[in-house]
MDTraj code that builds the backbone (N, CA, C; nanometers):
import mdtraj as md
import numpy as np

residues = "VAL VAL LEU PHE PRO GLY ALA VAL ARG ALA GLU GLU THR LEU THR PRO VAL ASP THR HIS GLU THR ARG VAL THR VAL ILE ALA LYS ASP MET TYR THR MET GLU SER ASP ALA SER SER MET PRO GLY GLU VAL THR VAL ASN ARG GLY ASP LEU SER LEU GLU TYR ALA TYR LYS ALA PHE ASP VAL LEU PRO VAL THR PHE GLY LEU SER TYR ARG HIS ILE ASP ILE LYS THR ASP VAL PRO VAL ALA LEU PRO SER HIS LEU GLU GLY LEU GLN PHE LEU VAL GLY ALA LYS PHE PRO MET PRO PHE VAL GLU SER GLU VAL TYR PHE MET GLY PHE ASP LEU MET PRO SER TRP TYR THR ASP ASP GLY GLY LEU ASP ASN SER ALA PHE ARG LEU PRO PHE ARG LEU TYR GLY ILE TYR LYS PRO SER ASP THR PHE LEU PHE VAL LEU GLY ALA THR VAL ASN VAL ASN ALA ASP THR VAL LEU THR PRO ILE ILE GLY PHE ASN TYR GLN PRO ASP ASN HIS TRP ASN PHE HIS LEU ALA THR SER GLU PRO THR ILE".split()
xyz = np.array([
    [6.3671, 18.9411, 16.5269],
    [6.4927, 18.9504, 16.5682],
    [6.5092, 19.1054, 16.6276],
    [6.5417, 19.1380, 16.7301],
    [6.5841, 19.2453, 16.7979],
    [6.7155, 19.3087, 16.7398],
    [6.7447, 19.4046, 16.6969],
    [6.8943, 19.4655, 16.6234],
    [6.9714, 19.5034, 16.7928],
    [6.8657, 19.6597, 16.8487],
    [6.9206, 19.7096, 16.9356],
    [6.7899, 19.7159, 17.0449],
    [6.8135, 19.6501, 17.1477],
    [6.7052, 19.6507, 17.2382],
    [6.6359, 19.7968, 17.2976],
    [6.5617, 19.8057, 17.3686],
    [6.4918, 19.9609, 17.3926],
    [6.5671, 20.0461, 17.4005],
    [6.6497, 20.0091, 17.5525],
    [6.7565, 20.0890, 17.5964],
    [6.9040, 20.0872, 17.5393],
    [6.9422, 20.0813, 17.4328],
    [7.0321, 20.0798, 17.3628],
    [7.1848, 20.1502, 17.3975],
    [7.2909, 20.0564, 17.4349],
    [7.3654, 20.1384, 17.4783],
    [7.3543, 20.2262, 17.6137],
    [7.2713, 20.1929, 17.6420],
    [7.2193, 20.2576, 17.8074],
    [7.3212, 20.2535, 17.9198],
    [7.4127, 20.1516, 17.9372],
    [7.5083, 20.1815, 18.0293],
    [7.6193, 20.2757, 17.9612],
    [7.6587, 20.3127, 17.9100],
    [7.7496, 20.4143, 17.8415],
    [7.7152, 20.5137, 17.8240],
    [7.5273, 20.5729, 17.8263],
    [7.4806, 20.7140, 17.8546],
    [7.4200, 20.7576, 17.9360],
    [7.3798, 20.6939, 18.0555],
    [7.2967, 20.6952, 18.1438],
    [7.3907, 20.7659, 18.2625],
    [7.4712, 20.6942, 18.2798],
    [7.5801, 20.8415, 18.3705],
    [7.6515, 20.9147, 18.3563],
    [7.5860, 21.0598, 18.4189],
    [7.6622, 21.2039, 18.3568],
    [7.8080, 21.2033, 18.4146],
    [7.8416, 21.2505, 18.3363],
    [8.0322, 21.2524, 18.2935],
    [8.0583, 21.3502, 18.4220],
    [8.1157, 21.2555, 18.5082],
    [8.1727, 21.3306, 18.6488],
    [8.3129, 21.4415, 18.6352],
    [8.4079, 21.4014, 18.5267],
    [8.5384, 21.4841, 18.5329],
    [8.4967, 21.5832, 18.4039],
    [8.6321, 21.6703, 18.4333],
    [8.6204, 21.7218, 18.3293],
    [8.7036, 21.7336, 18.1819],
    [8.7370, 21.5761, 18.2371],
    [8.7946, 21.4951, 18.0842],
    [8.7092, 21.4579, 17.9832],
    [8.7592, 21.4707, 17.8645],
    [8.7179, 21.3726, 17.7595],
    [8.7133, 21.2293, 17.7674],
    [8.5950, 21.1591, 17.7379],
    [8.6273, 21.0361, 17.7557],
    [8.5779, 20.9905, 17.6245],
    [8.6824, 20.8463, 17.5419],
    [8.6511, 20.8039, 17.4200],
    [8.6293, 20.7071, 17.4712],
    [8.5212, 20.5810, 17.4397],
    [8.4728, 20.4534, 17.4686],
    [8.4566, 20.3857, 17.3361],
    [8.5452, 20.2611, 17.3276],
    [8.5298, 20.1888, 17.2024],
    [8.4983, 20.0090, 17.2598],
    [8.4114, 19.9943, 17.2177],
    [8.3567, 19.8499, 17.2468],
    [8.2912, 19.7501, 17.1214],
    [8.3617, 19.6681, 17.1197],
    [8.3521, 19.5411, 16.9985],
    [8.3444, 19.4164, 17.0784],
    [8.2070, 19.3231, 17.0297],
    [8.2181, 19.2198, 17.0943],
    [8.1494, 19.1328, 16.9483],
    [8.1653, 18.9745, 16.9584],
    [8.1581, 18.9137, 16.9044],
    [8.0910, 18.7773, 16.9222],
    [7.9623, 18.7401, 16.9072],
    [7.8883, 18.6144, 16.9815],
    [7.8407, 18.5141, 16.8940],
    [7.8891, 18.4062, 16.9181],
    [7.8310, 18.2738, 16.8461],
    [7.7320, 18.1985, 16.9047],
    [7.6307, 18.1754, 16.8605],
    [7.4921, 18.0639, 16.8839],
    [7.5701, 17.9278, 16.8109],
    [7.5628, 17.8538, 16.8715],
    [7.5882, 17.7070, 16.8268],
    [7.4522, 17.6756, 16.7439],
    [7.4491, 17.5638, 16.6286],
    [7.3433, 17.5433, 16.5761],
    [7.2437, 17.4859, 16.6735],
    [7.1298, 17.5203, 16.6664],
    [7.0503, 17.4377, 16.7636],
    [6.8846, 17.4170, 16.6733],
    [6.8314, 17.3441, 16.6922],
    [6.6878, 17.2760, 16.6676],
    [6.6130, 17.4284, 16.6333],
    [6.4859, 17.4430, 16.5812],
    [6.4245, 17.5398, 16.5480],
    [6.2879, 17.4960, 16.6088],
    [6.2518, 17.5854, 16.6796],
    [6.1045, 17.5515, 16.7773],
    [5.9759, 17.5044, 16.6980],
    [5.9141, 17.4169, 16.7049],
    [5.8269, 17.3769, 16.6059],
    [5.7907, 17.3573, 16.4595],
    [5.9733, 17.3420, 16.4140],
    [5.9502, 17.2810, 16.2490],
    [6.0823, 17.1997, 16.2268],
    [6.1163, 17.1801, 16.1627],
    [6.1976, 17.0878, 16.1019],
    [6.3150, 17.2160, 16.0681],
    [6.4632, 17.1549, 16.1145],
    [6.5586, 17.2448, 16.0365],
    [6.6036, 17.3260, 16.2004],
    [6.7576, 17.3450, 16.1828],
    [6.8499, 17.4371, 16.2507],
    [6.8719, 17.5629, 16.2358],
    [6.8847, 17.6105, 16.3353],
    [6.9782, 17.7841, 16.2863],
    [7.0632, 17.7970, 16.3838],
    [7.1520, 17.8767, 16.3251],
    [7.3050, 17.9071, 16.3752],
    [7.3256, 18.0842, 16.3370],
    [7.3249, 18.1515, 16.4273],
    [7.3269, 18.3028, 16.4392],
    [7.4819, 18.3510, 16.4723],
    [7.5423, 18.4440, 16.4168],
    [7.6733, 18.5119, 16.4649],
    [7.6444, 18.6322, 16.4838],
    [7.6557, 18.6879, 16.5801],
    [7.6676, 18.8480, 16.5936],
    [7.7869, 18.9478, 16.5958],
    [7.7893, 19.0120, 16.5547],
    [7.9123, 19.0934, 16.5827],
    [7.8993, 19.2788, 16.6081],
    [7.9173, 19.3435, 16.6856],
    [7.8715, 19.4414, 16.7442],
    [8.0389, 19.5659, 16.7516],
    [8.0020, 19.6604, 16.7305],
    [8.0744, 19.7845, 16.7406],
    [8.0829, 19.9222, 16.7843],
    [8.0817, 19.9599, 16.9022],
    [8.0439, 20.0803, 16.9570],
    [8.1497, 20.1998, 16.9805],
    [8.1204, 20.2857, 16.9157],
    [8.2244, 20.4249, 16.9710],
    [8.1422, 20.4960, 17.0136],
    [8.1837, 20.5870, 17.1233],
    [8.1338, 20.6964, 17.2004],
    [8.2157, 20.7813, 17.2244],
    [8.1574, 20.9419, 17.2573],
    [8.2575, 21.0216, 17.2752],
    [8.1763, 21.1376, 17.3755],
    [8.2081, 21.1263, 17.4714],
    [8.1420, 21.2233, 17.6160],
    [8.2623, 21.3408, 17.6365],
    [8.2130, 21.4370, 17.6819],
    [8.2770, 21.5510, 17.7270],
    [8.1606, 21.6536, 17.7946],
    [8.2281, 21.7299, 17.8719],
    [8.1708, 21.8358, 17.9233],
    [8.1429, 21.9914, 17.8594],
    [8.0411, 22.0013, 17.7890],
    [8.0355, 22.1222, 17.7454],
    [8.0142, 22.2355, 17.7904],
    [8.1243, 22.3802, 17.7848],
    [8.1068, 22.4624, 17.8541],
    [8.1286, 22.4586, 18.0244],
    [8.2466, 22.3173, 18.0464],
    [8.2715, 22.2694, 18.1297],
    [8.1369, 22.2403, 18.2673],
    [8.0234, 22.2350, 18.2185],
    [7.9098, 22.2071, 18.2704],
    [7.8256, 22.0894, 18.2435],
    [7.7941, 22.1216, 18.0892],
    [7.6775, 22.0171, 18.0507],
    [7.7448, 21.8914, 17.9780],
    [7.7342, 21.7483, 18.0543],
    [7.7874, 21.6747, 17.9855],
    [7.6880, 21.5794, 17.8484],
    [7.7630, 21.5849, 17.7310],
    [7.7184, 21.5520, 17.5951],
    [7.7872, 21.4372, 17.5786],
    [7.7176, 21.3440, 17.4912],
    [7.7580, 21.2223, 17.4361],
    [7.7389, 21.2044, 17.2662],
    [7.8353, 21.1633, 17.1925],
    [7.8104, 21.1320, 17.0487],
    [7.8328, 20.9939, 17.0200],
    [7.7620, 20.9172, 16.9613],
    [7.8102, 20.7310, 16.9466],
    [7.7895, 20.7179, 16.8263],
    [7.8148, 20.5915, 16.8040],
    [7.7967, 20.5535, 16.7068],
    [7.8064, 20.3976, 16.6956],
    [7.6961, 20.3063, 16.6647],
    [7.6994, 20.1375, 16.6939],
    [7.6441, 20.0852, 16.5839],
    [7.7301, 19.9821, 16.5426],
    [7.7217, 19.8683, 16.4137],
    [7.6855, 19.7673, 16.4873],
    [7.5896, 19.6911, 16.4096],
    [7.5296, 19.5776, 16.4622],
    [7.5614, 19.4889, 16.3391],
    [7.6063, 19.3571, 16.3448],
    [7.5815, 19.2801, 16.2048],
    [7.5536, 19.1243, 16.2140],
    [7.4489, 19.0876, 16.1554],
    [7.3836, 18.9782, 16.2320],
    [7.3798, 18.8690, 16.1167],
    [7.4709, 18.7657, 16.1307],
    [7.4793, 18.6646, 15.9847],
    [7.3523, 18.5428, 16.0842],
    [7.2900, 18.5047, 15.9898],
    [7.2003, 18.3710, 16.0199],
    [7.1790, 18.2593, 15.8973],
    [7.2405, 18.1357, 15.9850],
    [7.2209, 18.0393, 15.8259],
    [7.1491, 17.9048, 15.9033],
    [7.1018, 17.8940, 15.8086],
    [6.9290, 17.8061, 15.8359],
    [6.8945, 17.7317, 15.7388],
    [6.8610, 17.6170, 15.7854],
    [6.7912, 17.5125, 15.6847],
    [6.6433, 17.4920, 15.7163],
    [6.5673, 17.5537, 15.7992],
    [6.4322, 17.6201, 15.8119],
    [6.3585, 17.5953, 15.6633],
    [6.2208, 17.5640, 15.6728],
    [6.0959, 17.5918, 15.5323],
    [6.0695, 17.7073, 15.5147],
    [6.1108, 17.7956, 15.6441],
    [6.0815, 17.9541, 15.6636],
    [6.1854, 18.0286, 15.5962],
    [6.1345, 18.1383, 15.5128],
    [6.2351, 18.2331, 15.4070],
    [6.2930, 18.3185, 15.5462],
    [6.4223, 18.3211, 15.6100],
    [6.4710, 18.4251, 15.6561],
    [6.6109, 18.5112, 15.5833],
    [6.6166, 18.6007, 15.6184],
    [6.7325, 18.6965, 15.5600],
    [6.8616, 18.6179, 15.6104],
    [6.9576, 18.6404, 15.4891],
    [7.1194, 18.5521, 15.5382],
    [7.1673, 18.6273, 15.6470],
    [7.1456, 18.8027, 15.6477],
    [7.1961, 18.8872, 15.7684],
    [7.1130, 18.9826, 15.7858],
    [7.1436, 19.0439, 15.8771],
    [7.0693, 19.1939, 15.9224],
    [7.1886, 19.2759, 16.0100],
    [7.1323, 19.3964, 15.9536],
    [7.2378, 19.5106, 15.9823],
    [7.2028, 19.6135, 16.0648],
    [7.2410, 19.6779, 16.1446],
    [7.1694, 19.7966, 16.2238],
    [7.3117, 19.8853, 16.2460],
    [7.2555, 20.0351, 16.2053],
    [7.3341, 20.1673, 16.2292],
    [7.2860, 20.2089, 16.3164],
    [7.3449, 20.2915, 16.3745],
    [7.2851, 20.3464, 16.4826],
    [7.3926, 20.4801, 16.5502],
    [7.3484, 20.6282, 16.5233],
    [7.4225, 20.7558, 16.5887],
    [7.3345, 20.7615, 16.6919],
    [7.4101, 20.8686, 16.8092],
    [7.3927, 20.8727, 16.9405],
    [7.3844, 21.0327, 16.9536],
    [7.3143, 21.1172, 17.0016],
    [7.3428, 21.2373, 17.0532],
    [7.2581, 21.2735, 17.1622],
    [7.3306, 21.2839, 17.2634],
    [7.2353, 21.2583, 17.4191],
    [7.3169, 21.3815, 17.4867],
    [7.2574, 21.4398, 17.5914],
    [7.2958, 21.5284, 17.6966],
    [7.2220, 21.4968, 17.8657],
    [7.2856, 21.5294, 17.9457],
    [7.2607, 21.5314, 18.0627],
    [7.2535, 21.6738, 18.0968],
    [7.1708, 21.6964, 18.2152],
    [7.1707, 21.8330, 18.2838],
    [7.0794, 21.8394, 18.3993],
    [7.0819, 21.9267, 18.4688],
    [7.0089, 21.9034, 18.5972],
    [6.8701, 21.9623, 18.5661],
    [6.8045, 21.8276, 18.6594],
    [6.6181, 21.8291, 18.6793],
    [6.5844, 21.9645, 18.6449],
    [6.5210, 22.0013, 18.5682],
    [6.3985, 22.1112, 18.5871],
    [6.3414, 22.1334, 18.6762],
    [6.2830, 22.2383, 18.7399],
    [6.2268, 22.2739, 18.8470],
    [6.2296, 22.2404, 18.9752],
    [6.3731, 22.1722, 19.0128],
    [6.4245, 22.0600, 19.1102],
    [6.5024, 22.1477, 19.1485],
    [6.5234, 22.2054, 19.2811],
    [6.6383, 22.2649, 19.3441],
    [6.7525, 22.1757, 19.4364],
    [6.8033, 22.0977, 19.3540],
    [6.8983, 21.9700, 19.4217],
    [7.0350, 21.9011, 19.3136],
    [7.1196, 21.8752, 19.4006],
    [7.2060, 21.8238, 19.2859],
    [7.2463, 21.7024, 19.2890],
    [7.0994, 21.6432, 19.3354],
    [7.0809, 21.4606, 19.3022],
    [7.0404, 21.4074, 19.2045],
    [6.9581, 21.4921, 19.1555],
    [6.8754, 21.4672, 19.0111],
    [6.9015, 21.5423, 18.8705],
    [6.9197, 21.4680, 18.8033],
    [6.9296, 21.4866, 18.6360],
    [6.8709, 21.4402, 18.5636],
    [6.8316, 21.4815, 18.4382],
    [6.7585, 21.4754, 18.3635],
    [6.8484, 21.4543, 18.2261],
    [6.8073, 21.3216, 18.1425],
    [6.9186, 21.2982, 18.0208],
    [6.7710, 21.2739, 17.8627],
    [6.8188, 21.3119, 17.7958],
    [6.7975, 21.3319, 17.6486],
    [6.8660, 21.2624, 17.5612],
    [6.8301, 21.1539, 17.4880],
    [6.9089, 21.1059, 17.3862],
    [6.8338, 21.1257, 17.2474],
    [6.8600, 21.1507, 17.1179],
    [6.8431, 21.0986, 16.9853],
    [6.9242, 21.0319, 16.9341],
    [6.8182, 20.9349, 16.8467],
    [6.9025, 20.7856, 16.8544],
    [6.9163, 20.7674, 16.6651],
    [6.9406, 20.8455, 16.5464],
    [6.8919, 20.8513, 16.4156],
    [6.9247, 20.6937, 16.3953],
    [6.8704, 20.5943, 16.3429],
    [6.8993, 20.4564, 16.3115],
    [6.8292, 20.4106, 16.1771],
    [6.9010, 20.2972, 16.1268],
    [6.8601, 20.2427, 15.9747],
    [6.9081, 20.0719, 16.0676],
    [6.7846, 19.9741, 15.9963],
    [6.8027, 19.8754, 16.0512],
    [6.7508, 19.8433, 15.9211],
    [6.8350, 19.6922, 15.8393],
    [6.8146, 19.6275, 15.6945],
    [6.8652, 19.5188, 15.7046],
    [6.8399, 19.4329, 15.6056],
    [6.8811, 19.3251, 15.6100],
    [6.9419, 19.2957, 15.4136],
    [6.9442, 19.4147, 15.3684],
    [7.0371, 19.4333, 15.2409],
    [7.1459, 19.5132, 15.2280],
    [7.1705, 19.5803, 15.3472],
    [7.2895, 19.6753, 15.3608],
    [7.2571, 19.8160, 15.3114],
    [7.1405, 19.8525, 15.2864],
    [7.0996, 19.9831, 15.2144],
    [7.0776, 20.1024, 15.3203],
    [7.0895, 20.2022, 15.2908],
    [7.0526, 20.2916, 15.3916],
    [6.9346, 20.3776, 15.3307],
    [6.8583, 20.3336, 15.2881],
    [6.7375, 20.3514, 15.2103],
    [6.6714, 20.4431, 15.3437],
    [6.5445, 20.4798, 15.3040],
    [6.4427, 20.5626, 15.3650],
    [6.3703, 20.4585, 15.4584],
    [6.3300, 20.3296, 15.4005],
    [6.2386, 20.2815, 15.4482],
    [6.2916, 20.1753, 15.5937],
    [6.4445, 20.1841, 15.5632],
    [6.5006, 20.1353, 15.7121],
    [6.5678, 20.2633, 15.8241],
    [6.4873, 20.3598, 15.7757],
    [6.5392, 20.4717, 15.8683],
    [6.4218, 20.4960, 16.0322],
    [6.4820, 20.4902, 16.1082],
    [6.3853, 20.4927, 16.2266],
    [6.4791, 20.6192, 16.3202],
    [6.3963, 20.7252, 16.3890],
    [6.4411, 20.8047, 16.4950],
    [6.4281, 20.7869, 16.6509],
    [6.4294, 20.6685, 16.6918],
    [6.3889, 20.6658, 16.8792],
    [6.4537, 20.7587, 16.9224],
    [6.4014, 20.7843, 17.0446],
    [6.4543, 20.8682, 17.1567],
    [6.4371, 20.8447, 17.2548],
    [6.5332, 20.8586, 17.3788],
    [6.4978, 20.8384, 17.5021],
    [6.4845, 20.9580, 17.5876],
    [6.4216, 20.9508, 17.6797],
    [6.3948, 21.0836, 17.7867],
    [6.4011, 20.9732, 17.9295],
    [6.5117, 21.0397, 17.9848],
    [6.5019, 20.9560, 18.1618],
    [6.5123, 21.1056, 18.2331],
    [6.4966, 21.0401, 18.4019],
    [6.5318, 21.0722, 18.5257],
    [6.6659, 21.0019, 18.5774],
    [6.7334, 21.0989, 18.6676],
    [6.8542, 21.0200, 18.7056],
    [6.8617, 21.0533, 18.8654],
    [6.8468, 20.9804, 18.9686],
    [6.8548, 21.0426, 19.0858],
    [7.0224, 20.9599, 19.1882],
    [7.1183, 21.0632, 19.1906],
    [7.2228, 21.0067, 19.1645],
    [7.2556, 21.0860, 19.3513],
    [7.2192, 21.0007, 19.4324],
    [7.2993, 21.0446, 19.5666],
    [7.3694, 21.0248, 19.6062],
    [7.4722, 20.9360, 19.5740],
    [7.6507, 20.9507, 19.5950],
    [7.6992, 20.9189, 19.4509],
    [7.8439, 20.9042, 19.4805],
    [7.9183, 20.8708, 19.3901],
    [7.9358, 20.7078, 19.3635],
    [7.8263, 20.6459, 19.4476],
    [7.8302, 20.5109, 19.4115],
    [7.6916, 20.4302, 19.3593],
    [7.6243, 20.5137, 19.4055],
    [7.4817, 20.4811, 19.3613],
    [7.3786, 20.5673, 19.2811],
    [7.3439, 20.4986, 19.1515],
    [7.2144, 20.6084, 19.0584],
    [7.1341, 20.5098, 19.0505],
    [7.0110, 20.5648, 19.0120],
    [6.9008, 20.4930, 18.9569],
    [6.8557, 20.5681, 18.8676],
    [6.8132, 20.5220, 18.7785],
    [6.7629, 20.5899, 18.6583],
    [6.5837, 20.5334, 18.6351],
    [6.5350, 20.6490, 18.5966],
    [6.3755, 20.5762, 18.4945],
    [6.3573, 20.6597, 18.4072],
    [6.2636, 20.6221, 18.3079],
    [6.2689, 20.6507, 18.1611],
    [6.1564, 20.6308, 18.0983],
    [6.1832, 20.6188, 17.9640],
    [6.1535, 20.5618, 17.8253],
    [6.2273, 20.5922, 17.7537],
    [6.2273, 20.4842, 17.6667],
    [6.2567, 20.4870, 17.4850],
    [6.1369, 20.4783, 17.4032],
    [6.1163, 20.6102, 17.2972],
    [6.0211, 20.6096, 17.2437],
    [6.0451, 20.5910, 17.0655],
    [5.9720, 20.4780, 16.9813],
    [6.0255, 20.4613, 16.8449],
    [5.9057, 20.4559, 16.7888],
    [5.8228, 20.5231, 16.7324],
    [5.7125, 20.5131, 16.6813],
    [5.7516, 20.4478, 16.5471],
    [5.8034, 20.3865, 16.5088],
    [5.8299, 20.2745, 16.4110],
    [5.8361, 20.1422, 16.4313],
    [5.8297, 20.1245, 16.5972],
    [5.8476, 19.9975, 16.6454],
    [5.7053, 19.9276, 16.6556],
    [5.7360, 19.7697, 16.6702],
    [5.6046, 19.7535, 16.7467],
    [5.5684, 19.7472, 16.8668],
    [5.6871, 19.7885, 16.9666],
    [5.7017, 19.8317, 17.0826],
    [5.6966, 19.9830, 17.0704],
    [5.5837, 20.0830, 17.0673],
    [5.6388, 20.2154, 17.0656],
    [5.7289, 20.2484, 17.1825],
    [5.6936, 20.1928, 17.2987],
    [5.7219, 20.2559, 17.4220],
    [5.8201, 20.1765, 17.4951],
    [5.9229, 20.2012, 17.5567],
    [5.9777, 20.0682, 17.6097],
    [6.0689, 20.1201, 17.7173],
    [6.0305, 20.1387, 17.8381],
    [6.0661, 20.1846, 17.9724],
    [6.2001, 20.1470, 18.0184],
    [6.2749, 20.2104, 18.0943],
    [6.4038, 20.2193, 18.1127],
    [6.4323, 20.2507, 18.2508],
    [6.4261, 20.1422, 18.3770],
    [6.4434, 20.1662, 18.4942],
    [6.5770, 20.0733, 18.5275],
    [6.6652, 20.1221, 18.6315],
    [6.7701, 20.0029, 18.6897],
    [6.8585, 20.1299, 18.7578],
    [6.9363, 20.0555, 18.8133],
    [7.0262, 20.1374, 18.9085],
    [7.1697, 20.0637, 18.8689],
    [7.2523, 20.1835, 18.9255],
    [7.4232, 20.1100, 18.9446],
    [7.4386, 20.1240, 19.0788],
    [7.5485, 20.0606, 19.1159],
    [7.5841, 20.0250, 19.2507],
    [7.7426, 20.0349, 19.2771],
    [7.8353, 20.0557, 19.2834],
    [7.9784, 20.0448, 19.3099],
    [7.9897, 20.0489, 19.4322],
    [8.0164, 19.9181, 19.5519],
    [8.0215, 19.9364, 19.6727],
    [8.1767, 19.9864, 19.7096],
    [8.2480, 19.9328, 19.6145],
    [8.4050, 19.9545, 19.6006],
    [8.4851, 19.9457, 19.4885],
    [8.6006, 19.9044, 19.4564],
    [8.7068, 19.9439, 19.3325],
    [8.6539, 19.7762, 19.2904],
    [8.6098, 19.6702, 19.3643],
    [8.5969, 19.5421, 19.3034],
    [8.4497, 19.5112, 19.2449],
    [8.3727, 19.5950, 19.2518],
    [8.2324, 19.5374, 19.2684],
    [8.1993, 19.6401, 19.1943],
    [8.0955, 19.6159, 19.0920],
    [8.0413, 19.6930, 19.0281],
    [7.8843, 19.6672, 18.9369],
    [7.8039, 19.6667, 19.0081],
    [7.6654, 19.6020, 18.9833],
    [7.5962, 19.7487, 18.9030],
    [7.5697, 19.6815, 18.7237],
    [7.5204, 19.8014, 18.6579],
    [7.4258, 19.7544, 18.5927],
    [7.2918, 19.7759, 18.6559],
    [7.1511, 19.7075, 18.5960],
    [7.0898, 19.8246, 18.5516],
    [7.1680, 19.9384, 18.5146],
    [7.0560, 20.0282, 18.4282],
    [7.0706, 20.0248, 18.2496],
    [7.0841, 19.9073, 18.2254],
    [7.1423, 19.8930, 18.1089],
    [7.0516, 19.8120, 18.0273],
    [7.0581, 19.7884, 17.8852],
    [6.9813, 19.6286, 17.8079],
    [7.0805, 19.5285, 17.8304],
    [7.1873, 19.5995, 17.8722],
    [7.2759, 19.4447, 17.8869],
    [7.3810, 19.4422, 18.0435],
    [7.2881, 19.4700, 18.1198],
    [7.3484, 19.4561, 18.2770],
    [7.4553, 19.3422, 18.3095],
    [7.5609, 19.4013, 18.3633],
    [7.6651, 19.3149, 18.4268],
    [7.7003, 19.3551, 18.6050],
    [7.7696, 19.2482, 18.6121],
    [7.8107, 19.2591, 18.7672],
    [7.9459, 19.2217, 18.7707],
])
top = md.Topology()
chain = top.add_chain()
for i, resn in enumerate(residues, 1):
    res = top.add_residue(resn, chain, resSeq=i)
    for name in ("N", "CA", "C"):
        top.add_atom(name, md.element.get_by_symbol(name[0]), res)
traj = md.Trajectory(xyz[None], top)
């Protein structure tokens, strides 16, 4: 079970802050998976997932977009399969990120972003050392207009099974009614 996919909360952190206003974002989600048969073994599994994300974004010195965030995920697992599974999983992640003009490039359409995401993933609710991870992501942004943005980069988590996870995608908003948000781990249209 993956608590936070490779590009965690990317939809909120990849787009540079365009205004001088401070932005606060709160997202709460709850997802219930109906009871279903477990593959290749007798028994059934039910999963209930709850997410809460808080984000604070502003422009430091009226120039540098900076983001602070907190994400919490709780997963309840109810099962009667013969494999011992934890009754719940928890994830707590902090985010500190910044976007800045791409180094060595004389253009206002290229940006670079860096996010540091100290995290704890556990099945017992404790924030001990063995639950700690320190993933980070580095990505480039190509923004030729206010309606289109392309992102390419990677998330690095040396403690994970998959150390390097690519980030690639785009956001496109042709008008006020349509928004193709595909630079994220949870794409939306």
